[in-house]
N, C-alpha and C positions, 0 to 999 in steps of 0.2 A: 319385623317392627319398622314401621314407616319412618323415614328420615324427617326430622323436624324442619320447619321453615317458618317465615313470618306469618302469624295467624291473625285472621280477622274473624270476629264472632257475630252471630245473629244478635241484633239489638233486642233487648228486653224492654218493653214499653210499660209504663205505669201511669194510670190516670190518678190524679190527686184533686182534692177539693179546691186547691189553689192553682191547678195547672192551666196551661194555655195552648197556643197554636204555634209557637216559635220553633218547636222541634221539627214541625213540618215546613213552615214558611222560611225559616232561616237556615236550618241544617238539612232540609230536604229529606227528612225521614218520615215515611207515611205510617201513622199510628192507628189508622182506622182498623177495626170499628170502634175504638175507644172514643168517648165524647171529648176528651182533651188528653194532653200528656204533660204531666208534671216532671217526670224523670225518665231518662233512659239509662239502663245499666249496660255498659258496653263491654266491660271485662269483669266477670264476677265468679268468685268461688263460694259465695254464700249458699248454704245447702238448699234453701228453698228456691233459689234462682241461679243455677249454675249455667255459665255461658256454654254455647254450642258452636263449634267451628263452622264457618260459612264458606271458606275457600279451600281449594286444593284437595289432595288425596285423603286428608283427615276430616273432610266435611262430615258433619253429623256426630263427631265425637265430642264428648264434654271435656271441659277444662279439668274437671276432677279426675276423669279417667286418664287423660294425658299425663297429669301430674303423677298419678300412681304408677303409670307405665314408665315414664321417662325420667322422673325424679330430678336429679341435679342437672341432667342434660337440658331440661326445660327451664329450671329456675336458678341454677347455680349451686355449687357445693355448699357454700356458707349459708345460703338462703334455705336450702333443703334441710340442713342440719338444725337450723333455728325453727323452721315452721312445719317441717314434715309435709304431709299430704294436704295441708291447708294453704291455698294460694293467698298471699299476704295483702294484696291490694284490690280495691274495688274502684272502678272508673265509671263516672256518671256524667251526663249532662242534665242540668236542672233548669226548667222554665217556670219562673214565678210570675204568674198572671195576677196573683194577689200575694200579700205578705204570707210567708210561712209562719208557723207557730214559733214563739220564743222557746228555745230548747237548749239542752246541754247533753253531752255524751260522757259516759264514765271512762276513767283511765283503765289500763290493763288490769291492775290489782282489783279494783272494784268490779269490773266486768267479769273477771274470772270467778270471783267469790259469789257474785249474784247470778250470773248467767252462763258460766263456763264458756266464756267468749273472749275474744280480743276486745280491747277498748277501741275508741274511735277518735284518732287524731286525723285531721283532714286539711286540705287547702282548697281555695277557690281561685279560679282564673275567670275574670269577667270577659265573656265573648262579646256581649252586646248589652247596652244599658239605655233604657228610655230616658229622656231628659228629666232630671230631678230624681232619678231612682237612687235609693239608699239601702244600706244594710246595717245590721247591728252586730258588733263584735266587742265583747267585754264590757267593763264598767267605765263610767266617766268620772269616778271619784274613788278615793280610798274608802273601804267599808269592811265589815265583817258579817258573819251569819246573822247576828242580832239585828243590825241595821237593814240587811237584805230582807229579813222576815217582816220587819216593821213596814218597810216600803211595799212589800208584796201584799201583806194583809190589809193595808190601807188603800190598795188600788193605785199606788204610785210607782209601780215597778219600772215603767217606762222612763221615769225621771232620772234613774241612776244608770241607765244603759247608754253605752257609747254608740251614737248613730253617725254614720259616715255617708256622705254623697259619693257616688262612685261612677267611674267611666270605664269603657272598654279598655282592657289591658291591665286593670288593677288586679293585684294579687293579695289575698288574705290567708295567712296561716292560722289555723285554729287548733291548738293543742287540746286534747281531752280536758274537759273542765271549764272551757270558755263558753259562757252564755252567748248565744248568737241567733240571728235569723236572717234569711235572705228576703229583701224587700221586693215589692211588686215591680215589674218592668225590667227584671234582670234575667239574662241567660248566662248560665255559669257552667264551666267544666270543673268537676270535683274529683280530686285524687285523695283517697282515704284508706285507712286500714280496713281490712275485711271485717265488717261488723254492721249489723242493722239495729243497734240498740240506741234509741233516742228517748230521753226524758223530756216530755212536753211540759213546759212550765206555764205557758199562757197561750191561748188560741183565739184571742180577740172575740170571745163568746160566739164563735161561728157555729152554725148547725149544718148538717148534711141534708141530702134531699128527702130524708125521712124525719127531719126536724130534731135530730139528735146531736148533742155536742160531742166532740171527740174527747177521749179520755185524757186527763191530765195526770202528771206524775210528780206532784208537788213535793211530797215527802221523799221520794226516791232521789230527786234532784239535789236535795240539801247536802248530802255527803259527796256528791259528784262535782259541785261547783268550785271553781277556783275564784276565791273572793279577792284576790290581789288586783290592784290597779296598775296598769302599764301605760307609759306615756305614748306609746305608738303601737297601733294594732295592724296597720297596713304594712305589707312587706315592701320596703323601698328598694327599688333596683333601677339601674340605668339601662334603658333600651339601647341595644347595639345591633347593627346590621352585619350579617355575615360572620358573626362569632357567637359562641354559646354564652348565655348569661345564667348563672345559678341564681334561682330565686328562693328556693326552700331547701334546707337540708335538716333532717331530723333522724332519730333512730329507725324510723319506719320507711322513709323514702327520701330521695333527693330528686328535685325537679329543676331542669334547665329549660329556658326558652331559647329556641333556635329560630331566628328570623333571617331567612336567606333569599337572596336574589340570584345566587349562583349555586352550582352543585358543590356538595361537600361529602367527604368520607368521614365516617365515625368508627373509631376503633374501640370495641367493647371488651377486648380480650382480658384486660386487667380488672374488669368490674366484678366478675364471678356472680353475675345476676342477670336475670331476664331484663329487658328494656321495653318500655311501652311508649309508643308515639301517639299522642293525641293531636290530630291536625285541626288547628283552630282558624286557619286562613290559607287560601291558595291550594296548590296541589303539587305533587312531585311523584317521581317514579323511584321506588325503593329497589335498588340493585343489590343482590346477594349471590355470590358465586356466579353461575351462568343464568340465574333466574331473575325475574323482576315482578314487581307488584305496584299497580297504580294506587295512589293514596290521595284522597280529596278531603276538603273541609268536612269535619264531622266523623271521619274515620278514626278508629283506634286500632293500632296494630301491636300485637305482642311479639317481640323478637326473642326467640329462645336464647338461653345462655350459651348454647353450643355454637351460635353464629357470632364469630369474633368481629367481623367487619362488614359494614354496609355502606353503600353510597346513596345519597339522596340527590337524585338528578332533578334539578329545577327547570321547569319550563319557563314560567314567568316569575315565580317566587312562592314562598310558603312560610307559614309560621307553625311551629309545633311545640307542644310540651313534651319533653323527653324525661321520663321517670324510671328510676331503678331503686333497688334496695341496697 
């Protein structure tokens, strides 16, 4: 059985009705022959799109096969006891050349009942934002299902949604149930539960190249929506150089931002979890034992739970999202 090491996977490219060119122009990932790319799946255990290892002796193996073989050595004892042979996180980049549909995701209980699946809690990190770009997260006023339906049926749904102008570096945490959409002009890194269940509420009456509108899930969404109003939807954090900053912690994942201009060692022995690095700026060399791996912007690296300590050797500087369960 091959020894585990930090794993990089082949990118899975997805063209979308709203996708653009930034996956290629900004992240340097060639998605041809697709006409555009709306999403890349960088680390995925979703059954229809399981990641395949790109580097080292395990090249060509799937994440699912590695998990079955290595179990807690790959993901950690507590994680394996909780999730078994299902990898719990899905890592994506999203390029919105147009607004995405207004949508919501079910929580664990509803997703299990309806789809035998995990729910979908997620977070967004804004890598790049065109001037004036915005997104929608939650409601802008207190309401209930009755008021929601009244606004929806009268064509005034947009009036009750919380719209935020955003810039690079902004973070939004989106628990299952929060109505949301990514607006055009945004390139986003997304960390989420392993789930591909989306209830599409409104799609701006768009049609595909055959003239068909996409399916809406109006009724399904009603039981999934969190109708509560919250005073703040953006995750507020203070940027710090050369020390980790925790930006999201929830039952499904914790994410830190590490922005460093110098080398740093990270001790993961107490985590009892795999760790994922999403490089959102710069580059570094990941040192582990006697080995090393070069990491650049747009790379996503899965560090197995069996690796207790790594060093991130900075050349000029880097910024990463560091996530674990």
